[in-house]
C-alpha positions as CSV (number, residue, x, y, z in Angstrom):
1,M,92.4,96.1,122.0
2,F,92.4,96.4,118.1
3,D,91.3,93.4,116.2
4,A,93.1,93.9,112.8
5,E,91.3,90.4,111.4
6,A,88.0,92.1,112.0
7,F,88.5,95.1,109.7
8,R,91.1,92.9,107.3
9,P,89.0,93.7,104.2
10,E,89.1,97.6,105.0
11,I,93.0,97.5,105.7
12,E,93.6,95.3,102.3
13,A,91.2,97.8,100.3
14,L,93.0,101.2,101.7
15,T,96.5,99.3,101.4
16,S,96.2,98.2,97.6
17,T,97.1,99.5,94.9
18,D,95.1,98.2,92.4
19,P,92.4,100.5,91.1
20,A,89.9,97.8,90.9
21,T,90.4,97.3,94.6
22,H,91.6,100.4,96.1
23,A,89.6,102.3,98.7
24,T,90.0,105.7,99.6
25,G,90.1,106.9,103.6
26,A,89.4,109.9,105.7
27,M,89.0,110.8,109.3
28,F,85.4,113.0,110.2
29,M,86.7,114.6,113.5
30,T,86.4,118.2,113.6
31,E,82.5,119.8,114.0
32,V,81.6,123.2,115.1
33,D,82.6,123.4,118.5
34,G,84.7,119.9,118.6
35,G,87.9,121.1,116.8
36,T,90.6,121.7,118.5
37,D,88.9,120.8,121.9
38,L,88.0,117.2,121.2
39,A,85.8,117.0,124.2
40,R,82.9,119.1,122.8
41,T,82.1,116.3,120.3
42,A,78.7,116.2,120.0
43,T,77.8,113.6,117.7
44,V,76.6,110.2,119.5
45,A,76.5,106.4,119.2
46,T,73.8,104.6,119.9
47,D,74.3,100.6,120.6
48,H,71.5,98.4,118.7
49,G,72.9,95.6,119.9
50,D,74.0,93.5,116.8
51,H,75.1,97.4,115.3
52,W,75.8,101.2,116.3
53,T,74.8,104.2,114.7
54,L,75.8,107.3,115.0
55,S,74.2,110.5,114.5
56,G,75.7,114.3,114.3
57,R,77.2,116.7,112.4
58,K,80.9,116.6,111.1
59,W,82.0,120.3,110.5
60,F,85.3,120.0,108.1
61,C,85.6,116.6,106.4
62,S,88.7,116.5,104.1
63,N,88.3,114.1,101.0
64,V,84.6,113.8,101.9
65,T,83.6,110.7,99.5
66,A,86.2,108.5,100.6
67,D,85.4,105.1,101.5
68,V,85.9,104.5,104.4
69,V,86.0,107.0,107.3
70,L,87.2,107.1,111.0
71,T,85.4,109.1,113.4
72,L,84.8,110.1,117.0
73,A,81.3,110.1,118.8
74,Q,80.2,110.5,122.5
75,V,79.1,106.5,123.8
76,P,76.2,107.1,126.9
77,G,77.5,105.9,129.8
78,Q,81.2,106.0,129.3
79,G,82.1,109.6,130.9
80,E,82.4,113.1,130.4
81,G,84.9,114.7,128.4
82,T,87.5,113.2,126.0
83,R,86.9,110.0,128.0
84,G,83.3,109.8,126.7
85,L,84.7,109.5,123.2
86,G,84.8,106.4,121.0
87,M,86.1,105.9,117.9
88,F,84.1,104.3,115.1
89,L,84.4,102.8,111.4
90,L,81.9,104.7,109.2
91,P,81.9,102.8,106.0
92,R,80.5,104.8,102.6
93,L,78.1,101.2,101.8
94,R,76.1,99.1,104.4
95,P,77.3,95.8,104.3
96,D,74.2,95.2,102.3
97,G,75.7,97.3,99.6
98,S,73.1,100.2,100.0
99,R,74.4,103.8,100.8
100,N,75.0,104.8,104.3
101,S,72.8,107.2,106.1
102,Y,74.6,110.4,106.2
103,R,74.5,113.0,104.0
104,I,76.7,116.0,102.7
105,D,75.4,119.4,103.2
106,R,77.7,121.1,101.2
107,L,81.6,121.6,99.5
108,K,83.9,124.0,101.2
109,D,85.0,126.8,99.1
110,K,89.0,126.8,99.9
111,L,91.3,128.4,99.7
112,G,93.6,125.9,98.1
113,T,93.9,121.8,97.5
114,H,90.9,122.2,95.3
115,S,91.5,118.9,94.0
116,M,90.6,117.1,97.7
117,A,86.8,117.6,98.1
118,S,86.2,119.4,101.6
119,G,82.6,119.2,103.2
120,E,80.1,119.4,105.7
121,V,78.7,116.2,107.0
122,T,75.3,115.4,109.0
123,L,75.5,111.9,110.4
124,V,71.8,110.1,110.7
125,E,71.5,107.1,112.1
126,A,74.4,105.9,109.9
127,Y,75.8,102.9,110.5
128,A,79.6,102.4,112.3
129,R,81.5,99.6,114.0
130,P,83.3,100.3,117.2
131,V,87.4,100.5,116.9
132,G,89.4,99.1,119.4
133,D,88.3,99.8,123.3
134,L,85.7,102.4,123.1
135,T,87.2,103.8,126.1
136,R,90.7,104.9,124.2
137,G,88.6,106.4,121.2
138,V,91.0,109.5,121.6
139,Q,94.3,108.3,122.4
140,Q,93.8,106.2,119.1
141,M,92.8,108.8,117.0
142,L,95.4,110.9,118.0
143,E,98.0,108.1,117.1
144,M,96.7,108.7,113.5
145,V,96.9,112.2,114.0
146,N,100.7,112.4,114.6
147,H,100.8,110.4,111.5
148,S,98.8,112.7,109.8
149,R,100.8,115.5,111.1
150,V,104.0,113.8,109.4
151,S,102.3,113.9,106.0
152,N,101.6,117.4,106.3
153,V,105.0,118.1,106.9
154,M,105.8,115.9,104.2
155,R,103.2,117.6,102.1
156,S,104.8,120.8,102.7
157,T,108.3,119.7,102.2
158,A,106.8,118.5,98.0
159,L,105.6,121.7,97.9
160,M,109.1,123.9,98.7
161,R,110.9,121.6,96.2
162,R,108.3,122.1,93.5
163,A,108.6,125.8,94.5
164,V,112.8,125.9,94.0
165,H,112.9,123.9,91.3
166,E,110.9,126.6,89.4
167,A,112.7,129.3,90.4
168,V,116.3,128.0,89.8
169,T,114.8,127.0,86.2
170,H,113.5,130.5,85.7
171,A,116.2,132.0,87.3
172,R,118.5,129.9,84.9
173,Q,117.1,131.0,81.7
174,R,116.1,134.9,82.9
175,V,118.0,137.2,81.1
176,V,118.1,140.7,82.7
177,F,120.0,143.8,82.0
178,G,122.6,141.2,80.2
179,K,123.0,138.9,82.7
180,A,120.8,135.5,83.8
181,L,119.0,136.1,87.1
182,F,120.7,133.2,88.4
183,D,123.9,134.7,88.2
184,Q,122.9,138.2,90.0
185,P,124.4,138.5,93.5
186,L,121.4,139.2,95.4
187,M,119.1,136.7,93.6
188,R,121.7,134.2,94.4
189,R,120.9,134.8,98.1
190,T,117.3,134.2,97.4
191,L,117.4,131.2,95.8
192,L,119.9,129.8,98.6
193,G,117.7,130.6,101.4
194,L,114.8,128.7,99.7
195,Q,117.5,125.9,99.0
196,L,118.5,125.6,102.2
197,D,114.9,125.6,104.1
198,T,114.0,122.9,101.5
199,E,117.1,120.5,102.3
200,A,116.7,121.1,106.0
201,A,113.1,119.9,105.4
202,L,113.5,117.0,103.6
203,G,116.0,115.8,106.1
204,I,113.6,116.2,109.1
205,V,110.8,114.1,107.1
206,L,113.2,111.1,106.4
207,E,114.4,111.3,110.2
208,I,110.7,111.1,110.9
209,G,110.2,107.9,108.8
210,D,113.2,106.3,110.1
211,L,112.3,107.1,113.7
212,L,108.8,105.8,113.2
213,E,110.0,102.6,111.7
214,R,112.3,102.4,114.6
215,G,109.5,103.3,116.9
216,D,107.1,100.7,115.6
217,A,110.0,98.0,115.9
218,G,110.2,98.5,119.7
219,D,112.6,101.2,120.1
220,E,110.9,103.1,123.1
221,R,113.2,106.2,122.7
222,A,113.0,106.1,118.8
223,R,109.3,106.4,119.6
224,T,109.7,109.5,122.1
225,A,111.4,111.2,119.9
226,A,109.5,110.6,116.6
227,R,106.1,111.4,119.0
228,V,107.8,114.7,120.1
229,L,109.6,115.7,116.4
230,T,106.2,115.5,114.5
231,P,104.7,118.4,116.2
232,V,108.4,120.5,116.0
233,A,108.7,119.8,112.2
234,K,104.7,120.3,111.8
235,H,105.4,124.0,113.1
236,S,108.3,125.4,111.4
237,V,108.3,123.4,107.9
238,C,104.6,124.1,107.1
239,K,105.1,127.7,108.1
240,R,108.4,127.7,106.4
241,A,106.7,126.5,103.5
242,R,104.4,129.4,103.0
243,W,107.1,131.6,103.0
244,V,109.2,129.3,100.3
245,T,106.3,129.4,97.8
246,A,105.5,133.2,98.1
247,E,109.6,133.9,97.6
248,A,109.6,131.5,94.4
249,M,106.5,133.2,93.1
250,E,108.1,136.7,93.6
251,V,111.4,135.1,91.6
252,R,108.8,134.8,88.4
253,G,108.0,138.4,88.9
254,G,104.2,138.7,87.4
255,N,104.2,135.5,86.0
256,G,104.4,134.3,89.2
257,Y,101.3,135.6,89.7
258,I,99.3,134.5,86.8
259,E,97.2,131.0,86.9
260,D,99.3,129.9,84.0
261,W,101.5,129.3,86.0
262,I,101.9,126.7,89.2
263,N,103.3,129.2,91.9
264,P,99.2,130.6,93.0
265,R,98.5,127.2,93.5
266,L,101.5,126.0,95.7
267,V,101.3,129.6,97.9
268,R,97.5,128.3,98.3
269,D,98.4,125.0,99.1
270,A,101.0,125.8,101.7
271,H,99.2,127.7,103.7
272,L,96.8,124.5,104.6
273,G,99.9,122.9,106.2
274,S,99.7,124.7,109.1
275,I,96.1,124.3,109.8
276,W,95.7,121.2,109.3
277,E,95.9,118.6,112.3
278,G,96.2,121.1,114.7
279,A,97.5,125.1,114.4
280,S,100.9,126.5,115.2
281,N,100.0,127.2,118.6
282,V,98.2,123.5,119.3
283,V,101.3,121.9,117.8
284,A,103.4,123.9,120.5
285,L,101.3,123.0,123.3
286,D,101.5,119.0,121.8
287,V,105.7,119.8,122.1
288,L,105.5,121.4,125.6
289,R,103.3,118.4,126.9
290,C,106.1,116.3,125.7
291,M,107.9,117.9,127.4
292,R,106.3,117.8,130.7
293,R,105.6,113.9,130.3
294,Q,108.4,112.6,129.1
295,N,111.4,115.4,129.0
296,A,110.9,115.2,125.1
297,H,113.7,117.8,124.6
298,Q,116.2,116.2,126.6
299,V,115.4,113.3,124.4
300,L,116.4,114.9,121.5
301,A,119.2,116.8,122.6
302,D,121.0,113.9,123.7
303,T,120.2,112.2,120.5
304,Y,121.6,114.6,118.7
305,L,124.9,115.5,120.2
306,G,125.7,111.9,120.7
307,R,125.1,111.4,116.5
308,L,127.3,114.9,116.0
309,D,131.0,114.7,114.7
310,P,132.8,117.6,115.4
311,A,135.1,117.2,113.1
312,V,132.8,117.7,110.0
313,T,132.9,121.2,110.1
314,P,134.4,124.1,112.1
315,L,131.0,125.1,112.9
316,A,129.6,121.8,114.5
317,P,130.8,122.4,117.8
318,R,129.2,125.5,117.8
319,L,126.1,123.2,117.5
320,A,127.0,121.0,119.9
321,A,127.2,124.1,122.2
322,H,123.9,125.3,121.1
323,W,122.3,122.1,121.8
324,R,123.4,121.9,125.4
325,A,121.8,125.3,126.0
326,L,118.6,124.2,124.5
327,R,118.7,121.5,126.9
328,E,119.3,123.9,129.7
329,R,116.5,126.3,128.2
330,G,113.8,123.6,128.4
331,D,114.6,122.8,131.8
332,A,114.3,126.3,132.9
333,L,111.3,126.5,130.7
334,L,109.3,123.9,132.9
335,T,110.2,125.1,135.9
336,R,107.7,128.2,135.3
337,D,104.5,128.3,135.7
338,R,102.2,127.1,133.0
339,E,101.2,130.6,131.9
340,Q,105.0,131.1,131.1
341,Q,105.6,127.8,129.7
342,E,102.8,128.4,127.2
343,F,104.0,131.6,126.5
344,A,107.3,130.2,125.6
345,A,106.4,127.1,124.2
346,G,105.9,128.2,120.3
347,D,109.7,130.0,120.0
348,Y,110.9,126.7,121.7
349,T,109.3,124.4,119.6
350,E,111.2,126.6,116.5
351,A,114.2,126.6,118.1
352,L,114.3,122.8,118.5
353,A,113.3,122.8,114.8
354,Q,116.2,124.9,113.7
355,A,118.6,122.4,116.3
356,V,116.9,119.3,114.8
357,M,117.6,120.2,111.1
358,A,121.0,121.4,111.4
359,A,122.4,118.5,113.4
360,L,121.0,116.5,110.7
361,L,122.4,118.1,107.6
362,V,125.7,118.3,109.1
363,E,125.1,114.0,109.8
364,Q,124.4,113.7,106.0
365,A,127.2,115.8,104.8
366,A,129.3,113.5,107.1
367,W,127.9,110.3,105.5
368,E,128.3,111.8,102.0
369,A,131.8,112.9,102.3
370,E,132.4,109.1,103.8
371,D,130.8,107.5,101.3
372,G,132.5,109.4,98.5
373,R,129.6,111.5,97.2
374,G,131.4,114.7,97.6
375,E,130.9,117.4,99.5
376,R,127.7,119.3,98.1
377,K,126.0,118.5,101.8
378,L,128.8,120.0,103.4
379,L,128.1,123.0,101.6
380,V,124.5,123.0,102.5
381,A,125.0,122.3,106.1
382,E,127.9,124.9,106.5
383,A,125.7,127.7,105.0
384,Y,123.0,127.1,107.1
385,L,124.4,127.0,110.4
386,Q,125.8,130.4,109.3
387,R,122.4,131.2,109.0
388,L,121.7,129.9,112.1
389,F,124.2,131.5,114.2
390,T,125.0,134.6,112.0
391,P,122.1,135.5,110.2
392,D,123.7,138.9,109.2
393,E,126.8,137.9,107.2
394,I,126.5,136.6,103.8
395,P,127.6,133.4,103.8
396,T,130.0,134.1,100.8
397,A,131.5,130.3,100.2
398,A,127.7,128.9,99.9
399,L,127.1,131.7,97.4
400,D,130.0,131.0,94.8
401,A,128.8,127.3,95.3
402,L,125.0,127.8,94.6
403,A,125.5,126.0,91.4
404,T,126.3,122.9,93.1
405,I,123.8,123.2,95.9
406,T,121.2,123.4,93.6
407,E,121.7,120.5,91.6
408,G,118.7,118.4,91.0
409,A,116.6,122.0,91.9
410,A,116.0,122.6,88.1
């Protein structure tokens, strides 16, 4: 059982907004062999009676200078594989104020996220404190990994929003052949696609946040939905961020490729989301695991079918039929052998993500109309649904309303 009071100073420091008292945190999980396969974690914990020490090598440690680090280590006698892993708090400083005994071997020369140092760390009998039940180390850590995945989705959404802002601003003031780029049909379709992806991503981020709050308050159905929706969103949104940031770079043309502008950084940083805390295949298999254990695909289908108002748009009934087909497709998937399930897991995860984001846009459109906020979100929802169901058709009405849809993007 986790004793929050035992870690009160660390919790207060990590949540403090005062620069004089705040602390930064990190998770050091990845090892040379023990990355995706945590069972191969080689770091060993030793119990000295009044304290524990950790010895081993952590291979990819982001925020390597963190004040408070959570990590996994093998607890002798506890069992093989992940059963043998306990979770520990590794402070930068020992209780007496001296530096803890681990060294940063080198910093990673990364493609992006240069503002956050990542390094390789060797633990040399480093002072550590056990966190919670050591026999549940992996389960405890994976709960935090899921929250970290949410941050990846949020970060990817923010990168997309910045990229769209840059693209729309540039297109409105850049004149080509006597006409602003923003007013030229092919560019308008390009910008529309970027805006749709960005708004859909924001909707799913806010939805996960709401589900997590409700789950923490005791709503088990919300907890289950959040558990599966997090890897679903990470699979889709983080991949899409790479495309959106690259397209926005292209909108700016040659200047977009130059480091004087923000676009190269956005493109570089966008690639991290799909890798950090589990690459796309890993999170798709996590979705499959949720389906096997909790019929999570049925939970999602029932949730968003139940909230879908067919009167919002003529395309809403088609979305409802799409959800029912997705639920049946998921049921059928679970009857196949494991290799066939895994082979199809990525495509099915992406289909779930698209359906959830579409349902959320329709729901937001209904809310905004009811609240007297106009029909802007309805335009977005209808364009998104048209792209989902009839991608070869140009959403003419949405193109005509692009100025309204991109309000706030520039």
